[in-house]
N, CA, C and O atoms as CSV, one atom per row, in Angstrom:
chain,resi,resn,atom,element,x,y,z
A,1,MET,N,N,86.933,165.641,73.357
A,1,MET,CA,C,87.412,164.925,72.268
A,1,MET,C,C,88.959,165.122,72.324
A,1,MET,O,O,89.473,166.161,72.737
A,2,VAL,N,N,89.616,164.113,71.905
A,2,VAL,CA,C,91.124,163.819,71.995
A,2,VAL,C,C,91.632,163.999,70.451
A,2,VAL,O,O,90.983,163.653,69.465
A,3,ARG,N,N,92.874,164.587,70.440
A,3,ARG,CA,C,93.531,164.682,69.145
A,3,ARG,C,C,95.019,164.330,69.220
A,3,ARG,O,O,95.719,164.833,70.099
A,4,LEU,N,N,95.511,163.488,68.330
A,4,LEU,CA,C,96.869,163.154,68.448
A,4,LEU,C,C,97.684,164.221,67.636
A,4,LEU,O,O,97.354,164.601,66.513
A,5,SER,N,N,98.746,164.648,68.300
A,5,SER,CA,C,99.686,165.502,67.610
A,5,SER,C,C,100.964,164.888,67.460
A,5,SER,O,O,101.405,164.238,68.408
A,6,LEU,N,N,101.749,165.017,66.210
A,6,LEU,CA,C,102.809,164.363,65.947
A,6,LEU,C,C,104.134,165.393,65.796
A,6,LEU,O,O,103.972,166.526,65.343
A,7,ARG,N,N,105.274,164.972,66.155
A,7,ARG,CA,C,106.435,165.848,65.870
A,7,ARG,C,C,107.469,164.718,65.338
A,7,ARG,O,O,107.793,163.769,66.053
A,8,ILE,N,N,107.934,164.893,64.092
A,8,ILE,CA,C,108.770,163.868,63.680
A,8,ILE,C,C,110.306,164.428,63.726
A,8,ILE,O,O,110.693,165.376,63.043
A,9,ASN,N,N,111.039,163.761,64.551
A,9,ASN,CA,C,112.404,164.170,64.714
A,9,ASN,C,C,113.481,163.515,63.758
A,9,ASN,O,O,113.577,162.288,63.739
A,10,PHE,N,N,114.217,164.230,63.039
A,10,PHE,CA,C,115.139,163.660,62.166
A,10,PHE,C,C,116.554,163.721,62.769
A,10,PHE,O,O,117.249,164.731,62.668
A,11,GLU,N,N,116.911,162.722,63.333
A,11,GLU,CA,C,118.231,162.703,64.243
A,11,GLU,C,C,119.365,163.019,63.470
A,11,GLU,O,O,120.313,163.542,64.054
A,12,GLN,N,N,119.447,162.774,62.144
A,12,GLN,CA,C,120.664,163.087,61.370
A,12,GLN,C,C,120.925,164.499,61.173
A,12,GLN,O,O,122.066,164.868,60.895
A,13,SER,N,N,119.874,165.403,61.304
A,13,SER,CA,C,119.906,166.786,61.067
A,13,SER,C,C,119.625,167.580,62.370
A,13,SER,O,O,119.962,168.755,62.521
A,14,GLY,N,N,118.975,166.828,63.304
A,14,GLY,CA,C,118.667,167.562,64.520
A,14,GLY,C,C,117.405,168.499,64.369
A,14,GLY,O,O,117.120,169.353,65.209
A,15,VAL,N,N,116.725,168.279,63.299
A,15,VAL,CA,C,115.538,169.057,63.052
A,15,VAL,C,C,114.222,168.309,63.196
A,15,VAL,O,O,114.239,167.095,62.993
A,16,ALA,N,N,113.187,168.856,63.495
A,16,ALA,CA,C,111.877,168.207,63.673
A,16,ALA,C,C,110.785,168.876,62.644
A,16,ALA,O,O,110.805,170.065,62.327
A,17,LEU,N,N,109.976,168.063,62.250
A,17,LEU,CA,C,108.760,168.461,61.426
A,17,LEU,C,C,107.554,168.117,62.368
A,17,LEU,O,O,107.299,166.999,62.815
A,18,GLY,N,N,106.843,169.305,62.595
A,18,GLY,CA,C,105.670,169.125,63.534
A,18,GLY,C,C,104.529,170.032,63.157
A,18,GLY,O,O,104.483,170.684,62.114
A,19,PRO,N,N,103.574,170.015,64.142
A,19,PRO,CA,C,102.283,170.727,63.671
A,19,PRO,C,C,102.399,172.210,63.338
A,19,PRO,O,O,101.666,172.752,62.511
A,20,GLY,N,N,103.380,172.859,64.039
A,20,GLY,CA,C,103.548,174.353,63.679
A,20,GLY,C,C,104.107,174.483,62.236
A,20,GLY,O,O,103.566,175.270,61.459
A,21,MET,N,N,105.072,173.807,61.891
A,21,MET,CA,C,105.683,173.958,60.503
A,21,MET,C,C,104.558,173.479,59.582
A,21,MET,O,O,104.290,174.241,58.653
A,22,VAL,N,N,103.914,172.443,59.673
A,22,VAL,CA,C,102.851,171.898,58.862
A,22,VAL,C,C,101.866,173.020,58.625
A,22,VAL,O,O,101.633,173.464,57.501
A,23,GLN,N,N,101.305,173.453,59.724
A,23,GLN,CA,C,100.276,174.651,59.785
A,23,GLN,C,C,100.732,175.760,58.984
A,23,GLN,O,O,99.954,176.399,58.275
A,24,LEU,N,N,102.200,176.060,59.088
A,24,LEU,CA,C,102.531,177.189,58.281
A,24,LEU,C,C,102.429,176.832,56.929
A,24,LEU,O,O,101.969,177.713,56.202
A,25,LEU,N,N,102.768,175.661,56.349
A,25,LEU,CA,C,102.779,175.327,54.957
A,25,LEU,C,C,101.262,175.471,54.507
A,25,LEU,O,O,100.926,176.121,53.517
A,26,GLU,N,N,100.426,174.827,55.303
A,26,GLU,CA,C,98.919,174.947,54.918
A,26,GLU,C,C,98.477,176.370,54.800
A,26,GLU,O,O,97.738,176.678,53.866
A,27,ARG,N,N,98.854,177.231,55.639
A,27,ARG,CA,C,98.382,178.584,55.579
A,27,ARG,C,C,99.116,179.347,54.491
A,27,ARG,O,O,98.528,180.262,53.913
A,28,VAL,N,N,100.381,179.024,54.174
A,28,VAL,CA,C,100.925,179.677,52.969
A,28,VAL,C,C,100.080,179.295,51.731
A,28,VAL,O,O,99.751,180.121,50.879
A,29,ALA,N,N,99.745,177.948,51.691
A,29,ALA,CA,C,98.889,177.478,50.496
A,29,ALA,C,C,97.537,178.295,50.511
A,29,ALA,O,O,97.103,178.832,49.492
A,30,ALA,N,N,96.946,178.349,51.642
A,30,ALA,CA,C,95.728,178.926,51.718
A,30,ALA,C,C,95.539,180.524,51.356
A,30,ALA,O,O,94.663,180.996,50.631
A,31,HIS,N,N,96.585,181.234,52.046
A,31,HIS,CA,C,96.716,182.774,51.838
A,31,HIS,C,C,97.568,183.197,50.674
A,31,HIS,O,O,97.446,184.337,50.227
A,32,GLY,N,N,98.408,182.360,50.166
A,32,GLY,CA,C,99.050,182.797,48.949
A,32,GLY,C,C,100.228,183.878,49.444
A,32,GLY,O,O,100.636,184.761,48.689
A,33,SER,N,N,100.669,183.717,50.655
A,33,SER,CA,C,101.466,184.812,51.200
A,33,SER,C,C,102.180,184.238,52.539
A,33,SER,O,O,101.549,183.654,53.419
A,34,ILE,N,N,103.423,184.452,52.577
A,34,ILE,CA,C,104.114,183.999,53.873
A,34,ILE,C,C,103.664,184.994,54.973
A,34,ILE,O,O,103.334,184.652,56.108
A,35,ARG,N,N,103.688,186.186,54.535
A,35,ARG,CA,C,103.294,187.343,55.513
A,35,ARG,C,C,101.858,187.042,56.151
A,35,ARG,O,O,101.719,187.006,57.374
A,36,ALA,N,N,100.824,186.834,55.289
A,36,ALA,CA,C,99.578,186.530,55.662
A,36,ALA,C,C,99.416,185.263,56.428
A,36,ALA,O,O,98.679,185.257,57.414
A,37,ALA,N,N,100.061,184.169,56.041
A,37,ALA,CA,C,100.213,182.910,56.798
A,37,ALA,C,C,100.715,183.226,58.187
A,37,ALA,O,O,100.125,182.847,59.199
A,38,ALA,N,N,101.830,183.937,58.194
A,38,ALA,CA,C,102.419,184.149,59.641
A,38,ALA,C,C,101.415,184.920,60.594
A,38,ALA,O,O,101.242,184.614,61.774
A,39,ALA,N,N,100.731,186.026,59.892
A,39,ALA,CA,C,99.871,186.964,60.710
A,39,ALA,C,C,98.704,185.986,61.239
A,39,ALA,O,O,98.291,186.036,62.398
A,40,SER,N,N,98.221,185.102,60.277
A,40,SER,CA,C,97.105,184.237,60.792
A,40,SER,C,C,97.492,183.247,61.906
A,40,SER,O,O,96.637,182.610,62.521
A,41,MET,N,N,98.760,183.145,62.132
A,41,MET,CA,C,99.179,182.091,63.244
A,41,MET,C,C,99.863,183.030,64.401
A,41,MET,O,O,100.640,182.535,65.218
A,42,ASN,N,N,99.518,184.430,64.413
A,42,ASN,CA,C,100.104,185.291,65.431
A,42,ASN,C,C,101.560,185.032,65.429
A,42,ASN,O,O,102.108,184.803,66.507
A,43,MET,N,N,102.278,185.046,64.278
A,43,MET,CA,C,103.768,184.760,64.228
A,43,MET,C,C,104.401,185.879,63.368
A,43,MET,O,O,103.828,186.371,62.396
A,44,SER,N,N,105.770,186.282,63.852
A,44,SER,CA,C,106.340,187.256,62.971
A,44,SER,C,C,106.602,186.710,61.516
A,44,SER,O,O,106.691,185.510,61.260
A,45,TYR,N,N,106.696,187.551,60.751
A,45,TYR,CA,C,107.096,187.247,59.295
A,45,TYR,C,C,108.504,186.611,59.420
A,45,TYR,O,O,108.759,185.534,58.882
A,46,ARG,N,N,109.394,187.297,60.131
A,46,ARG,CA,C,110.754,186.697,60.290
A,46,ARG,C,C,110.863,185.291,60.734
A,46,ARG,O,O,111.643,184.494,60.211
A,47,LYS,N,N,110.019,184.984,61.768
A,47,LYS,CA,C,109.924,183.652,62.423
A,47,LYS,C,C,109.459,182.647,61.423
A,47,LYS,O,O,109.864,181.485,61.407
A,48,ALA,N,N,108.550,183.173,60.550
A,48,ALA,CA,C,107.932,182.216,59.502
A,48,ALA,C,C,109.029,181.932,58.549
A,48,ALA,O,O,109.325,180.780,58.232
A,49,TRP,N,N,109.606,182.938,58.110
A,49,TRP,CA,C,110.646,182.850,57.117
A,49,TRP,C,C,111.802,181.985,57.540
A,49,TRP,O,O,112.246,181.119,56.786
A,50,LEU,N,N,112.315,182.221,58.789
A,50,LEU,CA,C,113.201,181.269,59.345
A,50,LEU,C,C,112.814,179.823,59.211
A,50,LEU,O,O,113.555,178.973,58.718
A,51,LEU,N,N,111.578,179.590,59.689
A,51,LEU,CA,C,111.080,178.185,59.776
A,51,LEU,C,C,111.178,177.540,58.170
A,51,LEU,O,O,111.674,176.436,57.945
A,52,ILE,N,N,110.703,178.296,57.275
A,52,ILE,CA,C,110.613,177.888,55.870
A,52,ILE,C,C,112.035,177.661,55.502
A,52,ILE,O,O,112.301,176.609,54.921
A,53,GLN,N,N,112.972,178.499,55.759
A,53,GLN,CA,C,114.495,178.373,55.458
A,53,GLN,C,C,114.968,177.019,56.095
A,53,GLN,O,O,115.691,176.281,55.426
A,54,LYS,N,N,114.592,176.673,57.343
A,54,LYS,CA,C,115.078,175.579,58.086
A,54,LYS,C,C,114.437,174.184,57.294
A,54,LYS,O,O,115.089,173.159,57.091
A,55,MET,N,N,113.154,174.376,56.940
A,55,MET,CA,C,112.620,173.226,56.155
A,55,MET,C,C,113.359,172.937,54.826
A,55,MET,O,O,113.690,171.825,54.415
A,56,GLN,N,N,113.557,174.106,54.241
A,56,GLN,CA,C,114.363,174.010,52.870
A,56,GLN,C,C,115.684,173.449,52.926
A,56,GLN,O,O,116.142,172.786,51.995
A,57,ALA,N,N,116.382,173.720,54.103
A,57,ALA,CA,C,117.781,173.122,54.344
A,57,ALA,C,C,117.738,171.781,54.765
A,57,ALA,O,O,118.626,171.010,54.402
A,58,THR,N,N,116.680,171.352,55.593
A,58,THR,CA,C,116.464,169.923,56.022
A,58,THR,C,C,116.094,169.148,54.817
A,58,THR,O,O,116.591,168.031,54.676
A,59,PHE,N,N,115.286,169.612,53.943
A,59,PHE,CA,C,114.841,168.691,52.793
A,59,PHE,C,C,115.502,168.915,51.581
A,59,PHE,O,O,115.088,168.293,50.603
A,60,GLY,N,N,116.514,169.737,51.441
A,60,GLY,CA,C,117.395,169.937,50.324
A,60,GLY,C,C,116.738,170.534,49.192
A,60,GLY,O,O,117.124,170.227,48.064
A,61,GLY,N,N,115.719,171.413,49.365
A,61,GLY,CA,C,114.977,172.146,48.207
A,61,GLY,C,C,113.955,173.134,48.783
A,61,GLY,O,O,113.582,173.233,49.952
A,62,ALA,N,N,113.559,173.888,47.640
A,62,ALA,CA,C,112.581,174.922,48.086
A,62,ALA,C,C,111.261,174.207,48.476
A,62,ALA,O,O,110.861,173.243,47.822
A,63,VAL,N,N,110.619,174.670,49.506
A,63,VAL,CA,C,109.245,174.325,49.869
A,63,VAL,C,C,108.145,175.305,49.570
A,63,VAL,O,O,106.966,174.969,49.461
A,64,VAL,N,N,108.605,176.571,49.441
A,64,VAL,CA,C,107.788,177.596,49.099
A,64,VAL,C,C,108.485,178.512,47.987
A,64,VAL,O,O,109.689,178.766,48.041
A,65,THR,N,N,107.659,178.982,46.991
A,65,THR,CA,C,108.224,179.954,46.082
A,65,THR,C,C,107.579,181.262,46.260
A,65,THR,O,O,106.382,181.329,46.541
A,66,SER,N,N,108.336,182.339,46.108
A,66,SER,CA,C,107.682,183.632,46.247
A,66,SER,C,C,107.892,184.544,44.962
A,66,SER,O,O,108.929,184.451,44.306
A,67,ALA,N,N,106.946,185.364,44.647
A,67,ALA,CA,C,107.054,186.274,43.508
A,67,ALA,C,C,106.941,187.602,44.048
A,67,ALA,O,O,106.060,187.860,44.869
A,68,ILE,N,N,107.818,188.522,43.624
A,68,ILE,CA,C,107.880,189.931,44.282
A,68,ILE,C,C,106.600,190.650,43.668
A,68,ILE,O,O,106.172,190.447,42.531
A,69,GLY,N,N,106.065,191.514,44.596
A,69,GLY,CA,C,104.784,192.336,44.107
A,69,GLY,C,C,104.794,192.946,42.826
A,69,GLY,O,O,105.436,192.419,41.919
A,70,GLY,N,N,104.149,194.012,42.642
A,70,GLY,CA,C,104.061,194.740,41.412
A,70,GLY,C,C,102.669,194.712,41.007
A,70,GLY,O,O,101.790,194.677,41.868
A,71,SER,N,N,102.351,194.726,39.579
A,71,SER,CA,C,101.127,194.727,38.947
A,71,SER,C,C,100.387,193.484,39.238
A,71,SER,O,O,99.159,193.498,39.323
A,72,THR,N,N,101.181,192.256,39.417
A,72,THR,CA,C,100.475,191.131,39.681
A,72,THR,C,C,100.289,190.728,41.122
A,72,THR,O,O,99.741,189.675,41.448
A,73,GLY,N,N,100.783,191.640,41.991
A,73,GLY,CA,C,100.559,191.482,43.381
A,73,GLY,C,C,101.489,190.537,44.110
A,73,GLY,O,O,101.419,190.428,45.334
A,74,GLY,N,N,102.374,189.841,43.376
A,74,GLY,CA,C,103.256,188.880,44.045
A,74,GLY,C,C,102.590,187.775,44.824
A,74,GLY,O,O,101.434,187.429,44.585
A,75,GLY,N,N,103.343,187.223,45.768
A,75,GLY,CA,C,102.715,186.065,46.585
A,75,GLY,C,C,103.589,184.905,46.694
A,75,GLY,O,O,104.700,184.913,46.164
A,76,SER,N,N,103.167,183.943,47.327
A,76,SER,CA,C,103.862,182.731,47.620
A,76,SER,C,C,102.973,181.518,47.422
A,76,SER,O,O,101.749,181.579,47.543
A,77,GLN,N,N,103.664,180.367,47.099
A,77,GLN,CA,C,102.861,179.146,46.862
A,77,GLN,C,C,103.823,178.010,47.242
A,77,GLN,O,O,105.037,178.189,47.154
A,78,LEU,N,N,103.322,176.887,47.648
A,78,LEU,CA,C,104.092,175.792,47.899
A,78,LEU,C,C,104.611,175.119,46.653
A,78,LEU,O,O,103.900,175.062,45.649
A,79,THR,N,N,105.858,174.594,46.683
A,79,THR,CA,C,106.421,173.906,45.636
A,79,THR,C,C,105.935,172.507,45.682
A,79,THR,O,O,105.149,172.152,46.560
A,80,GLU,N,N,106.429,171.595,44.652
A,80,GLU,CA,C,106.015,170.310,44.672
A,80,GLU,C,C,106.518,169.566,45.999
A,80,GLU,O,O,105.810,168.737,46.569
A,81,LEU,N,N,107.811,169.931,46.452
A,81,LEU,CA,C,108.312,169.345,47.598
A,81,LEU,C,C,107.466,169.885,48.786
A,81,LEU,O,O,107.156,169.064,49.649
A,82,GLY,N,N,107.102,171.034,48.912
A,82,GLY,CA,C,106.147,171.461,50.053
A,82,GLY,C,C,104.954,170.740,50.085
A,82,GLY,O,O,104.564,170.268,51.152
A,83,VAL,N,N,104.193,170.565,48.833
A,83,VAL,CA,C,103.016,169.896,48.891
A,83,VAL,C,C,103.343,168.347,49.341
A,83,VAL,O,O,102.608,167.761,50.135
A,84,VAL,N,N,104.299,167.847,48.870
A,84,VAL,CA,C,104.553,166.444,49.180
A,84,VAL,C,C,104.870,166.265,50.770
A,84,VAL,O,O,104.384,165.326,51.400
A,85,LEU,N,N,105.665,167.173,51.330
A,85,LEU,CA,C,105.858,167.157,52.772
A,85,LEU,C,C,104.673,167.298,53.659
A,85,LEU,O,O,104.582,166.692,54.727
A,86,LEU,N,N,103.709,168.160,53.170
A,86,LEU,CA,C,102.541,168.409,53.817
A,86,LEU,C,C,101.531,167.138,53.703
A,86,LEU,O,O,100.918,166.732,54.690
A,87,GLU,N,N,101.420,166.586,52.507
A,87,GLU,CA,C,100.593,165.461,52.319
A,87,GLU,C,C,101.128,164.283,53.016
A,87,GLU,O,O,100.343,163.504,53.555
A,88,THR,N,N,102.456,164.077,53.054
A,88,THR,CA,C,103.142,162.980,53.749
A,88,THR,C,C,102.865,163.014,55.286
A,88,THR,O,O,102.422,162.049,55.908
A,89,TYR,N,N,103.171,164.222,55.832
A,89,TYR,CA,C,102.982,164.411,57.232
A,89,TYR,C,C,101.481,164.143,57.690
A,89,TYR,O,O,101.249,163.451,58.681
A,90,ARG,N,N,100.532,164.687,56.970
A,90,ARG,CA,C,99.108,164.415,57.272
A,90,ARG,C,C,98.722,163.062,57.177
A,90,ARG,O,O,97.926,162.566,57.974
A,91,ARG,N,N,99.323,162.332,56.100
A,91,ARG,CA,C,99.046,160.816,56.039
A,91,ARG,C,C,99.563,160.108,57.141
A,91,ARG,O,O,98.886,159.177,57.576
A,92,ILE,N,N,100.796,160.419,57.748
A,92,ILE,CA,C,101.433,159.654,58.736
A,92,ILE,C,C,100.588,160.077,59.986
A,92,ILE,O,O,100.362,159.212,60.833
A,93,GLU,N,N,100.130,161.280,60.153
A,93,GLU,CA,C,99.204,161.548,61.276
A,93,GLU,C,C,97.838,160.817,61.179
A,93,GLU,O,O,97.301,160.467,62.230
A,94,ARG,N,N,97.322,160.598,60.152
A,94,ARG,CA,C,96.001,159.817,59.992
A,94,ARG,C,C,96.352,158.389,60.368
A,94,ARG,O,O,95.633,157.805,61.178
A,95,HIS,N,N,97.460,157.756,59.810
A,95,HIS,CA,C,97.692,156.311,60.188
A,95,HIS,C,C,97.993,156.288,61.681
A,95,HIS,O,O,97.534,155.367,62.356
A,96,ALA,N,N,98.682,157.173,62.202
A,96,ALA,CA,C,99.043,157.059,63.722
A,96,ALA,C,C,97.798,157.177,64.528
A,96,ALA,O,O,97.597,156.410,65.470
A,97,ALA,N,N,96.913,158.155,64.178
A,97,ALA,CA,C,95.669,158.327,64.966
A,97,ALA,C,C,94.701,157.119,64.804
A,97,ALA,O,O,93.964,156.783,65.732
A,98,GLY,N,N,94.717,156.485,63.626
A,98,GLY,CA,C,93.793,155.367,63.424
A,98,GLY,C,C,94.342,154.228,64.206
A,98,GLY,O,O,93.534,153.512,64.797
A,99,ALA,N,N,95.720,153.947,64.291
A,99,ALA,CA,C,96.290,152.910,64.978
A,99,ALA,C,C,96.092,153.059,66.372
A,99,ALA,O,O,95.959,152.041,67.051
A,100,ALA,N,N,96.052,154.217,66.914
A,100,ALA,CA,C,96.039,154.561,68.451
A,100,ALA,C,C,94.524,154.913,68.835
A,100,ALA,O,O,94.253,155.354,69.952
A,101,GLU,N,N,93.615,154.709,67.916
A,101,GLU,CA,C,92.237,155.257,68.272
A,101,GLU,C,C,91.644,154.666,69.533
A,101,GLU,O,O,91.095,155.420,70.337
A,102,SER,N,N,91.712,153.456,69.741
A,102,SER,CA,C,91.238,152.954,71.022
A,102,SER,C,C,91.976,153.353,72.260
A,102,SER,O,O,91.375,153.561,73.314
A,103,ASP,N,N,93.179,153.454,72.152
A,103,ASP,CA,C,94.053,153.938,73.291
A,103,ASP,C,C,93.710,155.460,73.513
A,103,ASP,O,O,93.506,155.854,74.661
A,104,LEU,N,N,93.645,156.302,72.471
A,104,LEU,CA,C,93.276,157.637,72.610
A,104,LEU,C,C,91.865,157.818,73.294
A,104,LEU,O,O,91.702,158.684,74.154
A,105,ARG,N,N,90.892,157.012,72.904
A,105,ARG,CA,C,89.603,157.062,73.539
A,105,ARG,C,C,89.698,156.648,75.106
A,105,ARG,O,O,89.119,157.273,75.995
A,106,ALA,N,N,90.484,155.540,75.313
A,106,ALA,CA,C,90.826,155.272,76.729
A,106,ALA,C,C,91.347,156.343,77.620
A,106,ALA,O,O,90.955,156.563,78.766
A,107,LEU,N,N,92.380,157.059,76.895
A,107,LEU,CA,C,92.974,158.161,77.695
A,107,LEU,C,C,91.930,159.355,77.843
A,107,LEU,O,O,91.828,159.974,78.902
A,108,ASP,N,N,91.214,159.622,76.797
A,108,ASP,CA,C,90.295,160.712,76.963
A,108,ASP,C,C,89.214,160.442,78.096
A,108,ASP,O,O,88.833,161.330,78.860
A,109,GLY,N,N,88.761,159.143,78.131
A,109,GLY,CA,C,88.030,158.767,79.178
A,109,GLY,C,C,88.563,158.989,80.575
A,109,GLY,O,O,87.789,159.212,81.506
A,110,MET,N,N,89.901,158.930,80.739
A,110,MET,CA,C,90.499,159.209,82.130
A,110,MET,C,C,90.684,160.684,82.394
A,110,MET,O,O,91.094,161.071,83.489
A,111,VAL,N,N,90.392,161.506,81.421
A,111,VAL,CA,C,90.534,163.064,81.794
A,111,VAL,C,C,89.426,163.512,82.703
A,111,VAL,O,O,88.239,163.377,82.408
A,112,LYS,N,N,89.835,164.022,83.758
A,112,LYS,CA,C,88.831,164.578,84.783
A,112,LYS,C,C,88.139,165.727,84.158
A,112,LYS,O,O,88.753,166.652,83.627
A,113,ALA,N,N,86.775,165.649,84.234
A,113,ALA,CA,C,85.958,166.789,83.695
A,113,ALA,C,C,86.277,168.134,84.325
A,113,ALA,O,O,86.433,168.257,85.540
A,114,GLY,N,N,86.360,169.030,83.557
A,114,GLY,CA,C,86.627,170.465,84.105
A,114,GLY,C,C,87.977,170.567,84.716
A,114,GLY,O,O,88.170,171.207,85.750
A,115,SER,N,N,88.965,169.895,84.035
A,115,SER,CA,C,90.364,170.061,84.625
A,115,SER,C,C,90.989,171.149,84.109
A,115,SER,O,O,92.018,171.587,84.624
A,116,GLY,N,N,90.386,171.737,82.955
A,116,GLY,CA,C,90.949,173.040,82.439
A,116,GLY,C,C,92.365,172.819,81.922
A,116,GLY,O,O,93.031,171.811,82.158
A,117,GLY,N,N,92.769,173.892,81.171
A,117,GLY,CA,C,94.128,173.906,80.652
A,117,GLY,C,C,94.661,172.617,79.996
A,117,GLY,O,O,94.109,171.531,80.175
A,118,THR,N,N,95.694,172.771,79.272
A,118,THR,CA,C,96.415,171.522,78.617
A,118,THR,C,C,97.673,171.368,79.133
A,118,THR,O,O,98.348,172.324,79.515
A,119,ALA,N,N,98.069,170.123,79.173
A,119,ALA,CA,C,99.533,169.787,79.627
A,119,ALA,C,C,100.300,170.042,78.592
A,119,ALA,O,O,100.033,169.556,77.493
A,120,ARG,N,N,101.372,170.846,78.789
A,120,ARG,CA,C,102.438,171.174,77.790
A,120,ARG,C,C,103.721,170.856,78.513
A,120,ARG,O,O,103.915,171.033,79.715
A,121,ARG,N,N,104.707,170.288,77.500
A,121,ARG,CA,C,106.063,170.006,77.986
A,121,ARG,C,C,106.734,171.305,78.111
A,121,ARG,O,O,106.569,172.166,77.247
A,122,LYS,N,N,107.564,171.519,79.248
A,122,LYS,CA,C,108.294,172.766,79.325
A,122,LYS,C,C,109.796,172.330,78.830
A,122,LYS,O,O,110.403,171.311,79.160
A,123,ARG,N,N,110.205,173.305,78.008
A,123,ARG,CA,C,111.490,173.173,77.412
A,123,ARG,C,C,112.603,173.468,78.640
A,123,ARG,O,O,112.516,174.318,79.527
A,124,ALA,N,N,113.596,172.563,78.422
A,124,ALA,CA,C,114.732,172.789,79.371
A,124,ALA,C,C,115.492,174.065,79.082
A,124,ALA,O,O,115.816,174.391,77.940
A,125,LYS,N,N,115.751,174.747,80.130
A,125,LYS,CA,C,116.724,176.055,79.859
A,125,LYS,C,C,118.110,175.457,79.667
A,125,LYS,O,O,118.530,174.524,80.351
A,126,PRO,N,N,118.817,176.075,78.659
A,126,PRO,CA,C,120.267,175.721,78.523
A,126,PRO,C,C,121.050,176.170,79.833
A,126,PRO,O,O,120.776,177.155,80.519
A,127,GLY,N,N,121.998,175.329,80.031
A,127,GLY,CA,C,122.734,175.750,81.268
A,127,GLY,C,C,123.412,174.701,81.851
A,127,GLY,O,O,124.067,174.884,82.877
């Protein structure tokens, strides 16, 4: 089976919105906690918090709100902006996958059986 993965690059800010950030938002919504969302992705809390801060700076508003623990237990949830980002990204992803469906099937048919592993782009080292 083949799956399309999207990364949306915002040239004016140099920031991208991709599967990792979107999955983080989904997991914050599902777990009600940034810490639990990060743990479910094998990600440090710090990295998750930095990604959330980057999204908030990029989109000019809070994408997650957090309440401090105590008797109610605290927690985190998506703001309206966070929900809109998540829904918009997933809608774009569905449209792109639908538009490319036949080409994706063709590519999938070219994959050698038992080839193992996934092709990943290596990041260039600064220098």
